[in-house]
N, C-alpha and C positions, 0 to 999 in steps of 0.2 A: 528583416529583423536579425541583427547579429547579437548573440548573447555569449556571456562568459559562463563557464561551467566548472565547478569544483567537484571532483569525484573522490569521495573518501573510500580508499581501497588499499588493502594489502592482502597477500595470499593467506595470512593467518586467519582472516575472517572465515575461511572455509573450515576452520576447526570447530565451528558451531555445528556439532554433528552428533545426533542421537544414536548413531550406529547403523550397522547393516540392516536393511529391510525397512527402515523408517522412511515414511513418505517424504520428509523434508531432507532430501539428500543434498549435501552442499555442492555436489558436482554441477548442479543446475546453475549456481552462481559462477563457478569456475568456467563453465562453457560460455556463459554470457560475456564475461570479461574477455575471454579469448576471442569470441566472435566480434565484439565491439573493437577490440584491438586490431584484428585482422582486416576489418573494414575501414580502419583509419579514424574511427570516431574518437578514440582516446588520445590521439596525437594531433587532432585538428587544432588550428589556431584558436586561442581562447579557452582551451580545455586543459586543466591541470589535474593530475592524479596524485593524491597526497595520502601517505599512510597516517591513520588516526592513532591517537592514544586511547587507552581504555578509559571508560567512565570511572570516576572516583565514587566512593561510598556516599559522599555528600551529594553528588549528582544523582545517583540512583535513588537516594532518599527524597528527592523532589516528588517522587510518585510512590516508591515502595517503602514498606515498613522495615525498620532496622532488623527485627527478628526474622523477617523473611530473607533478607539479604544474608544474614548470618547462617541461615539454614542452607541456602544455595552454596555458600562458601564452604560449609562443613560437609556437604553431601559427598559420600564416598561411593564410587562406582563399584568397588570390590565387595561391598556388603549392602544388603537391603535393610534400611532403617525404617520400620513402620511409622515412626513419628513424623517422617517427611511427608507422608500422604496428606496430612492436613494442610500442607503447603502446596499440594498439587504435584509433588515431586515423587518419582518412582512409579508413575502410572504408565500405561501403554502410550499415551500421547506425549508425555514428558518424562521419559526414563532418565535416570541419573547417568552422566558420562564423565569421564575424567577431564578435569579442567573446565567444568561447566561454568563456574563463576567467571573465570578469566575470559572464556570465549564469549559469554553473554555480555560481559562488561565491554569487550572490544566492539561488539556489534553496536551497543548503545553509544560508545565513544565515537564511532563512525558517524552516527546520526547527529550527535552533538557537534562534531567537527563541521558537518554540513551546515548546521544551524548557525554556527559561528561565522562561517564564510559568508553566508547571506546577510546576516544582521550587521556584520562589520563592513559590508560593501566590497569585500575583496572579490566576490563573484556574484552575478545576478542570480544564478541558479546553483543548486548544489544537490548531489545525489549520494544516497547511502543505499546502494543496490542490495546489500546483504541485510538491510533493516526492514522495518515494517512489521515487527512482531507485536501485533495489535491486540492480542487476546489476554496478555498477562495482566493480572489484577494487582492491587496494592500489596496483597498478602499471599498471593499464590500464583503458580504457573498454570497456564491453560492453553490448550490448542497449539502445541509445539512452541510456545512462547514463554521464555523465562523472565526476561526484563522487557518492559514495554517501551522500546526506544522512541516511538513517535510521541507518546505522552510525556516522556521525560524531556525530550527536546522542546515540546510546546511549553511545559512548565518552566524550563530554563529561559525560554524567550520571554515569558511573562515576567520572570524575575529580572530580566534585563530591561524591562520597562515597556514592552509592547502591550497594547491595550485591546487589539482586535486581531485575532488569529483564526483563520478558517482551516479546517481539516476536511479533506475530501477523500473518502475511502472507496475504492472500486473493486476490492477483493470480493470474491463470491460469498465469503463469510462476513457476517456483521462485525463491524469494528467495535466490539463491546467494551474492551478494556479502555480504549481512548474515550469512548462515550462516558464510561463510568467515572473516569478521572476528572471530567469537566462538566458533569451533569448539572451542577448548580453554579456554573460560572459563565455569565453572559459575555465574558471577554473572548470565549472560544465557541465558534460555530462548528459543530461536527455534523458532517453529512456522510451517510453510508448508503451505497447502493449494493444490494446483496440478494442472494436467493432467499425466498420466503422462509421465515423461521420455523414454519410448520414442517418443512422438509429438509432442514439442514442445521447442523451445529452452528452456533451455540444455542439456538432456540430463542434468541432475542433479536431485537431490531424491528419490532412492530411499529406501524406509523403512529400509534398512540404514545410511544415513548418519545416525549417532546422536551424533556428537561424538568428539573426540579423547580419549585415555585420561583426562586430568584432568577431562573434562566429558562422559563417556559418558552418554547419555540426555538431554542438554540441547539437542541438535539433533533436531527432530521434523519428519517429512515425511509428508504424506498425499498419495499419488500417485493421482489419480482418473482413471478411464477416460474417454477421449473420448466425448462424448455425454451425460455426466452432467447431469441437470437439477436444478431447485430442490430437489425432495424428497430426492434422493440426496445432493446437496451439503450441505444442512442436516443431514441424518442423520449424515453424516461429521463435520461441524463439531461438533455437539453430543456425539458419541461420544468425541471426542478433546480438544477445546480446553478446555471447562469443567473436566473432572477434573484436567487438568494445571495449569491456572491455580490451582485451589483447593489443590492440593498444594504448588505453588511459592510462592504468596502474594507476588507481586511488589510492590515498593514503587511501581512506576509501570508502566503498560501503554503500549506503543508498537504502533500497528497501521498496516499498509499496505493501502489499499483499491483496488487495481487493479480496474477493472470490465471487463476484457477476458474475464471469464468469461461474458459475455452471448452469447446465441445469434446475435446479429447481428454480433459482432466479426469482422473479416476476417482476423485473424491466429491464431486459435485455435479449439478444437473443443469447449469446454464449452457448455452450453445453458441457462444461467440467464436469468431475466427481471429487469427492474428491480425487480419486487416481491420476488423472492427475494433480490436484493442488499440491498434495504431491510431485510429481516428479518435479514440478516447484520450490518448496521450496528447495528441495535437490540440484537442479542445481544452484540456486543462492548462496546457502551456499558454494558449491564447488568453484564457481567463486570468492567468497570473499577471500577464501584462495589462489587461484591461482593468482589473479590479484591485491588484495588489502592488502596483508600481513595478512589476516584473520580479518581485522577490518571491522565489519559489524553492521550497525544499521538497525533494521527492525521494521516496523509498521504494524498495521492492515489497515483498509480502508473500502470499501463498502462490502456489503453482507447482504442480506435481507431475506434469508431463515434461520430463527432464530434458529431452533432446529436441523434440519437434516444436515445442511451444516456448518454454521459458527463455532460452537464449535469443530466439528471434524477437519476441515481443519486447524484452527488456533492452535489447540492442536498439530497436526502434525508439524506445523511450529515451535512452541516453543520446541518441542522434537527434531526436526532437529537442531535447533540452540544450543541446549544443547548437541549435539552429542550423543543423546540417542533416535534414531528414534523408534517410536512405531510400532510394527509389525501390518500391516494392518488387519490381521486376529484377532487381539485382540478384545475381547468383551468389550463393554462399561460397566463400573461398575454399578451394580444393584442399589446402593445407588444414583448414579447420575441420572439414569433413573427415579427413584422414585421422586427425587427432580424436574426433568423436568416436570413430570406429575403434581405434586403439584403446581409448579410455573406457568406453562403455560396452563395446561389442555391438552397438546399434548403428543403423544407417542414419546419417544426418539428412535434414531437408536440403534440397538443392537450390531453392529460391527463398527470398525473404518474404514471400507472399503465399497465400493460399488461393490467389487469383479470384478473390471475391470482391464485388463492388459493395462496400459497406455503406449504403445509403439508408435514409430513413425519411419518413413523412413527419414534419413538425407537428407537435400536439396542438398548437394553436390553430392549425388548419381545420380541426374538427375532432370531436370526441366520439369514440365508438363505445356505447354503453356496455356491450357484451364482451368487449375485449379485456382480458384479465390484466394486461399491461396498463391500459388506460384506467382501469379500476384502481390499480396500485398508484398511479400518478395522482388521481383525484384524492385518494385517501391521504397521501402525503401533503398535497397542497391544502386540503381542508384543515389538516392538523397544525400546520406551521405558518402558512402564508400570512394569515391575519396578524400574527405577532410582528411581522416585518413590513406591514402596511402594503402588502402586495395584493392586487385585485384578483378575485377568483376567475377561473376559466371553466366554463361548462359545469358549474356545480348545480 
């Protein structure tokens, strides 16, 4: 399978920066792009790297309220304005920083550029690796997210005439902002696999959140127990995502690839490896071709282990999207490791793998009633499968 890939990137995207000590450090994206470049992913045949333009106010208003955009634009990092708190700005999660509107609009512009590339046919796949800011709501910032670039891109695609768009979110945190934007719109199927809301921000994403009356069954949530590893996560993914995408037959697939599901991530409690995450990227790529005619828009997302995890898993993601997967046994380039040491003071990983065999037992082979992952699968299937005419398994 040979694919073309548009990568929306320029160095200014690293200016989305909440400041020293904030978990969402832009160095994680910088190191990803450098690693992908050093391994030849960004210069492979069929791959183009194109600087994006910032999103306009009209594009931001596809999801966000004008008064919120005005508040972001007016926010001043040199003084604390208590009135901003009602917009979620000036909090520990979303502190005000200089140029916040411009940086956030550029991230959104990158995701919109990726959407344009796919819908125009100039590339089969398109990546906005700095994007995936899925928590922002219509009128407030939330969870390190100022503007909700995936939701804006989906709203733009709907305006362009698409009638069925699927959104698959594999971040450890529930994709609440995207779900909220389309909760009553059956043209958009949102699927989120995340750590159980009882143990992690934002406290939403229960299986019973299935959509408003006009779109019941089109919001899908798989709430996985803390401690879930590769085998359980992949079992849940394959039990829920492929059947729903095959039933829905989207015209375009949007996916958010937060890699904070990793066992080393400091902000969450799932225990995937880079190898398990790589399997997830490959599965989503295959589903884009099977169910969406190959039209695939992919973004980054969360991920707070800045050196060991984010650069490797997102380089695997970009390589997968370019149809040139990196052999997991590949050594990371010496020059990249030297740059990591110079830039961060930390030792970089030496291989593109954690040397884990990320296999799983398919759910259809049998249900384990006492297993909490299987309980999560059943809860989701019961909640949404009937709306899509899908047969029950082990209910």
